[in-house]
N, C-alpha and C positions, 0 to 999 in steps of 0.2 A: 504494500500500500504506500509506503514511504517513497519507493522508487517511482511509482506512478505520479505522486505529488511533485517530485523533483523534476520529472520530465515536463509536466504541465507548467511548472514555474519557469523552467528553462525556455520553453516554447514562448511564453508571454514576455520573458526578458528579451528573447531574440526579436520578437515583433516590435518591441519598443526601441530596439537598436537600429532598425531599418530606417535609413535616412529618408525623409520626405522631400519632395521636390517643392521648393519655394517658388511661387510664381513671380515673374517680373511684371506682367501685365494682366492681372486677374480680370476675368469677364464672367458674365452670368447669362444663363439661358432661362427665360421665363416661358415655360411650356404652355401656360394658359393663354398667353398672347403670341406665342411662337416668335419671340424676339430674342436675339442674341445682342447683348450690350457690353461694350468694353469701355468703361469710363476712363480707365488709365490711358488708353490710346485715343479715345474720342470718336468712336464710331459704333453704329448698330446696324443690324440686318433683320429683316422679317422673313421667316421661313414660311413656305407654303406646304401644307400637308402635315402629317404627324411624324415628327422627328424626335428621336431620343438623343439629346446632345449632352455630352459630359464636358464640363469646363475645369474640373479639378484634376490635375495630372496624377494625383495620388489615387484616383478612382477610375483610371482609364483602362484597367485590366490588361488586356493583351497589348495595348499601346503604351503602357507605362515605360518600357525600356526605350521605345522610340522617343517619348517625351523627355526622358533623361538624357539621351544622346543629343537631342536638339538643345536642351538646357545647358549641357556641358560645353556646347559650341557657341553659346551666347544667343541662340534663338529660342523661341518658345512655341510649343504646341498649344494654341489658344483653346481649341476644342476639337473633339472628334465625335461623330455621330452617325446614326443610321436611321432610315425610316423604320417605323414599327414592324413592317413586313420584312425588313432586312434586305430589300432589293436595291437600295441606293445608300451610298455612303458619302460622308463629307468630313473635311478637316480644314483648319486654318492654322497657319504658322506666321509668326511675327519675328522680324529681325531688324535691329536698328543699324542699318547699313547705309542709309541715305543714297541709295542707287536709284536710277530711273527705273520705271516699270520694265522697260525693254532690257536694260542691263541685268536686272535681277532675274528676269525670265530666262535670258540666255545663260546666265551663270548656273541656274538650276538645271537647265537642259544639258549643259556640259557635264555637270556633276553626275547626272543620270545616264550619260552616254554609255557607261560601262554596263548598265542594267540592260536586260533583254527587253527592249521596248520597241514598239512600232511608232515612230515619231510622225505625227500628222501635221506638224508645223506650229510656228508661233505667228500670231497676227495681232493687230490692234483692233479694238472694237469699242463702240460707245453704246451704253445702255442707259436710257433715261438721263441723257446728258452727262453721264459719268464715264470718263475714259478708263479703259482697262487694256492690259496686254493679256492675251489668251493663248494657252498652250494646250493642244489636244494630242493625246497619245493612247496607245493600248499596251497593257501589261498584264500578265497572269490572267488572261481570259476576261479582263475588265477593260472598259473604255473610260478614260479620264478626261476631264476638262479642268484646267486650273486658270483662275483669274488672279492677276497681279495688280495691286493698287498700292498707293502710298497714303500714309497718314503722317504728315510732317516729315520727319526723318526716318520713319518706320516703313519698312517694306512688308506688305501683307500678301500672303499667298493662300488662296482659298481653292480647294479642290472638291469636285463632285465626281462620283464614279458609279457605274452600274454595269450589268451584263450588256453586251452590245445590242441584244434584242430590245432592251428598254431605253437605251441611250437617246436615240433620235427623238422618240416620243416625249422624253422628259427634258431635252435640251432647252426648250422654251421656259420650263419651270425653273431650271438652274439659272437661266438668264434673268428671269423675273425676280428671283431671290437676290441676285447681285444688283439688280436695278433698284432694290429697296435700300441700298446703302445710304446711310445718313451720317454726316460728319457733325460734330459739335465740339464745344470747348472741353478740353481735358480737365479732369479734376485733380 
């Protein structure tokens, strides 16, 4: 009985020793309004449909190691999420690089050149008078679209993905979400 108690005590001690990831730019997702808001960076987005969005890197389950990797490099995984049916995914990353949208997109494209992706190109787009640089590619049986935009000196990279059979039908939805981007004074 004492041995079992010691193992339980050691287990809880181990859990308390695991370092948490401290956020640089904490944001929040208000599921009842479907709004992601990041007061630290000064922007918000309104999602369409039912998304499960996680903003705490310590609760990102299978994405926690990716969040830590980004954090250690000076970037931050702002959120990760999926539709409730798990047919679409999303994530946003912030880095204080003060690059243009195109420079940042090309940097990310070069970094991912070694990955096995089918690159469909980078282009500029404007949605609701908001300029974006957009990168489309395919990887691991999924089709991705990434939107690059700036908030002051911060480069933001927001991705959506789905199986190719869903992608074209939902591309207008992804663009509508990005078109809801609002900027405001940082707190």
